[in-house]
N, C-alpha and C positions, 0 to 999 in steps of 0.2 A: 518576470522577464525583465528582459535588460533594456537599458534604455535604448533611443535610436538615434543619434548624430547624423547631419550630412556634413560631406566632405564640401570642404569652402574650395577646391582645387579643382577635383572633377565632376559635384555635384550627386557622389553618389550618396546612399544611403547604409549607413553601414551601424555597429554596434560598438565603434572603438572608440576614444578621445580621441584618437588621431590617426588622420590617413593623409596619404601622400605627402609626408613628412611633414605636416601643417595641423595644428588643434583644429577641430571640428567644433562643425556649431549645433548646439543642443536643439534635436527636432523633436522630439515624443518622452517625458518621462516614464516612468518604469509602468507606475500605476496607472497614467490613461491607455497606455498602449495595449496592455492586459485584458482593462475593462471594456477597448474597443474591439479589440480582438477576438474576447468570448463573444461580443454582440454579433460582431461580423457572421463567425460561428453559427449562433442561432439564427440568424436573418437566413445565412445563404442554405444553412442545411434545414431549418426546420418549421419558419413559420415566416417566410418574404410577403406575405398577405399581409400581415399586422401594419406594413409600413406602405402596403400598395403595390406592391413588385410582385411581378409574373416572370418568371423564369422562366427562358426558350426550356424545349423539352429535355434538354442537354443539360441544365443548370447556369444558362449565362443569366447575368441581366447586368445593365449599365451602371457604372460606376457615381454619373454623375445623378441618375433617378435614385440609386440608394445610398447617398450623401443626402440631397434632397430627401428621403423620406425619413433618414433616421433624425436630420435636423427640424422637419416639421409636422410627421406623424406616430414618431415613437413614445409609449408610451412615457419614458424617462425624458422628452428631449431636450429639458431645461438643463440634465446633462450634457450633452453633447454638441450645446452650439456653437464647439472650437471646430466641428470636426471637420476638414474638408474632403479632398479626391487625393491631395497629396500625403495626406494620415493615413488614406485607404490604402492606396497605392505600398506605401514604405512599408506598413504593414503585412501587407503580401507576400513583398519582394523578400520580408527576414524572418517568415514565418519557423520557427525552427522542423517543425513538422512538416514541413510544405502543403497545407492544407489549403490554401486557395491559386487561386491559377488566373495568370492576366492576359489577355489577349486584345492589345488597343485599347478600345473604353470599355470595354466589359469585362467581368469578373465572377467568378464563382469557387463553392468550397469545391477541391478534388475528390474527396470523398466526404462519406460518412449523413447521409442524406435520409432523410426519414421521408419527403417530399416524393411523387414519384419520379423521377427523374434517369435518365439511360446515356450513362457513360462509357464511352468504349474505353477500355481500360488492356494493355497490352496483357497479354495470357502467358505463363513462365513457367517451364519447368524447374523446380527448385532441388537441390541434393541437400539443402542444410534444414536445421531443426528449425519450426515457426514456433511462434509462442504465443501466449493469447490471456491478458488479464480479467481476473473476475475478481469476486471477493467467494468467502470462505461458507455464506449459507446459501451460496447459489450451484454449490460444485455436489451434488447429491444429485440434483436434478439433470444435472449439465452430461456425469458419468453416465448417465439412465440414459436420457435423449440425445446428447451431444449438442453441440454449441451453435445455435437457433441467432440470427442475425437479430430479434426482436423487434421493434418498433425500425429497426434499421435497414438497406438493403443490402447487407452485407453484413458478415462476421468478418469482425479486424484482425490481424496478424503482422503479427511483427519478429525481424530476425537477433531484436535486442533482448533477454530477458529482466535487463533493468528498465526497459518502455515500459514493459506489460506488467511490471510492478507499480509501478506510476497509476498507470490503468486501473488496477484493481483495488488501489487506494481509495480513487474516488467513490468506492460503491461499498466498503466496511475494509476485516480485516483482508486482505489482498489476498492471491491465490494464481501460482506460476503454473501454464498449462503447454506441456512442448507438447509439437503434432507434429506428425511423420508425414512426410510429404509426399513420399513416396505411395502411404497408404492412401492419398488425397487423388492423387494418380491414377493407383489401381480401381476405384470406384467412379473415374471420370470425373472427378470434382474438379472444375479450374481454380486455379492460383492466378487472383491480378496483380500485378502492380500500380499501386494509386501515387506513389512518391516512391523516394530514395528508400524509406522507413517502414512504409506502411503497406500489406499488404492484404487481399482481401479472395475470401471465398462466400459463395452463396452459405454453404452450411460443412461445420466436422462436423462427420457422426463418433457416436464415441470408443469404435476400435480403433481411430487412427489418434487420439490422445495417447501416446505410448510413457506420459508423467509427468508428478502433479508439483509443485514445489514450493512448500510453504514458506517465504519469506520470515529471517527473524528481524 
């Protein structure tokens, strides 16, 4: 991830060393940004109780309580004593995948939860191919049983095959599956938009997988 800077003129968080015609102020280096971003994803999606958080039914938590929990209760808290509410807000605002959402003094993950939250997503009718990234060792079962959300609440899809490749790499040798949205619609399986880049479905049956790509 890129470093985060703060504009000395307008106060905006940016990823460029210049903004509003002036050199920006270094705010958060790449390493710390990456580590805190991953921690926020884990806490907001999977294990908020580890730092004493109780998300609302739709996934919101207090930014202040989140920071306090990280600094006081996280198992590696000594590595995160530098974290402030401003760091959390900056990371949420600039996340390249739009994983986080801010609402005044609250924050939540937009998608990817394994904890029981109910977020209302807009349902869409798409005419473009969707893609799902997985690993080669999972391919046989997927082609037989379809794509299941497993421990998460939804199957994650994207319009960008390159993004699906990166997802697949996290699990082994990547495979990209092309999904037919018309097939999903025929089977009354809704597709939801979580962000401008991430789409969700409860399940993708094998007959809606129209192609598989093995990136070289």
